N, C-alpha and C positions, 0 to 999 in steps of 0.2 A: 774766417766761420764769421765773424761778425757783418763782415761784407755780403755775404751770403743772405742772411736773414736780411737784411736790408733789400736785398733781392726779391725777397720770400721763399726763398727756395726752405722746404721744408729739412726737419730736421734727417729724416732718417736720408734724405739726396746730400745732405753734406754732410753726411758719417761717410756715403761709397765715394763721394767725391774723395774725400780726404784719405782712407783706404785705398782709392786708385792711384792717387799719391804719392802714397806713403810705397807703393808694388814701384811705380815710377822711379824713384829713385833707386831702389835695390834693396829697400828694408822693410820692417813693419812698424804700424802705426806706434804701439805701444812702443816698441826701443826707441824711434823716434822721438814720441812725444811723450813721455811716461806720465807726465802731471796733467798731461790732455784727457779728459774723461771726455766718452762716444756722448752726441747728445739722446735725451731722450727721444725714441720714438713712438710714432702713433702707431699701435698694432691692429686699429679697426681697418682692414685695408677697403672695407665697402663691400659690394656683391654685386653680382651681375639681378638683372629686372627675368623674371621669367616670360616669357613674351604674352600671356596673357596681363601679365599687370605694365608692361609694356604697350600695349595696343588702351588699355585702361587709361592710361596716361595721355597718350597724343589726343584721344579721344574725348576727353576733357577737356582739354587745353585747345580743343576745336571750337569749343562751344565757350569758352571763357573770355572775358568784354574785353580781354587786353586783346588787339591788333597784332600783338609782337610775339606775343607766349609760344605758338602755337610752329611759327617756321623755327623761331630759336630751339625749343625741346627738338622738333622734328630732326632740324641739322644735328643737334648734340648728341642724337639718336644713331644718326646714321652715318655721322662720320668722325666718330671719338675724340672729336675737338673736345679740347676744356671750354668753362664756361669764359673765361676771359678773351680766346683765341678767338672764340664764335661775336663772342660781346665788339667785337677791337674791327671786326669782320667790316671791309668795304666791298663796293658793287665790282671796283678791278681786281677783285678775288675772286668773284662767280663769272664762271667761264661758261655758258648756257652749249655753246659752237661745241667746244670742246667735251662738254659736260665732268668739269673737275674744278673742286677750290685749291686756289691756292694761298696757305697758311701764312697769315703776316708774324706776326708779334709772336713769339712763344715762351713757352714759360723756361726751356733749356734750349739751347743752340740746338740740338739734333734736331726740335721739330719744325724751325725757320723753314720759312718756302718749301716745306713737303707737300704733295699735292697729293690731295684724297677726289678719286673718280667720285661722280655724283651719282647714286642709284636712280635709276630710273622716277619713282615715286619722288624722292626729295628737289628732284629737277621740278617736278609739276609743283610742287610744293614752294620753292622760291618761284619759280615764273611766278603763280598766282599771286606771292607775295609783290614780289613787282608789279602788278597789275593795281594793286590798291594804294604800292608806293604812289603810283605816278600819278591816281588820283588824288593822294592827301600834298605831294611835292612835286608836281608838273614832270619831273624828269627822276631817271635814276643815276645821278653822275656819279662819275666813275670813283672821285676823291669821297660822295656820300657814304653815309656808314648804314649798312644795310640794315641794322638794329639802332634806328636813331634816338636820340635824347626825348624823352617825355616828359608832361607832368603827371598828374593823379589822373588827369582826363583823359588826352591823345597823345600824340608825338609831337614834339615840337619843331626841332633844329635839325635837319640829317646832316650836318655836317661836324655836329659832337656825339658820340657814342652814348648808348642804352647808360645809366648811371647803374641801375641795380632794377633786374626782374623778378628778385626775392617776392615779392608780395603776390604777385601773380602767381609762383611757383609753388609757392606753402596752400594756396588757394586749389589750383590743379593739384597739387599731390594729395592735402585733405580732400578732397572733392571724388576721388578715383580710387580711396582709403588703401594705398600704398604705402608703405613705410621705406622710402630710401632718401637717398641725399642726394643734387641737385648733379656732383660726379658719377653717379652709377650709370649715368648714361653711359658716360665715357668706357665704364666696367664691362658693360652689356656688348657695345658693339667690338670690344676688342674678345669679350668671346664667341661673339658671332665667328667672326672670324676664324678662331683655332678653330669651333665647332664645325665649320663649314672646308677645312682644311687647309685655310690658306697660309703658306710655306714661312715660317718663321720670319726671317729676311725681309719677306714683305710685309708682314705685320709693325715689323720694326719702325721702316719706313713711313709706313702711313698714320701709326699711332705716336710718332715723334721720339722712340726712345731712346736710351743709350746703350740699354744692356739689356740680355735676357732675362736677367733677377727681375729686374723692373716689370718686363713683360707679361713674367709668372705672375707678379703681383695681380695685375689686373685683368689677367685673362682668368675667367674661374670655371669649370667645367659642366653644366649642368648636368645631375641628376638624370632627363629626359634623355641628352644627350648620350651619357654616358649607357644608357638602356637599348638605345636606338644601336651603338655600337657593338653590343654584343650581340642585339639581335642582326645585325648585317654581319657579323662575323659570324655566325650559327648558320645564317641564309646560304654565304657562299662556300662551306663548308659541309652541308646536304648536297648542293649545289656540283659538289667534287667529289661525289660519290662515302662520305662520312651514313653509315648506317643512323638510323631513327631511332630504331629502338636500343636500351645500355644492356649490355649481356650482363647475366647475371652471375656474380663474384661470391665464390664460394667464402664464408670465416672460419674455415677451419686449415689450417697452419699446411695439411698435406695435399691440400686440392689446389690445383693451380688451372687458372683457365685463360684462355688464349683469347686475347681479346686483339680484333682486326682493325685495322687502321686503313 
């Protein structure tokens, strides 16, 4: 547990790993380690942004003085990568020919090396970023970082990753008027996959999760998606001949009304 904490694993992740280890041994957590208490977990699992909120954040980021924040946030919103996974991204991991990104160092072993296809818009955003990058550093060397080390005024060293974009992120979030965490962009991407009907196995692969339980914590089916699902179901039923009018059912116990389906 101490070792995993040093690796910055969350308390929930450590608890889950211990439970898996206990099952592998063939017993229960409480029986194997009766004096060992589960770590306190953070029950704030985040949320998925509404489409209008995500749009506001990206549009605001495009106008921000930081040249990194817009492509950085767009990458998070359309790959589901964790912040550090994107921050440590090198150009060798971005393949414009196959239109995919290969994740390098990841929080979990299951996430390392996973391949995430780029949407047409994300590809265009990162391609535009290469134009700025080339003007700044003359070339996009494979070993250089996509989001390079910067000072308060401008990027300075492409051989080192940017330390933090917290100040630019907070500026974007506040200007856009959206209350959320940076990690919520990952939740939003996972939710978009779920709402699009992407198979769970594919989602696990793209998100770098090791269990369906963790996947469910990351996806939040939004109210509009639930409404769309019912509307689609209703439309399909009507097309199959289900009557639009609802039969009148008597409230008398002796009356029986036959309802045709």
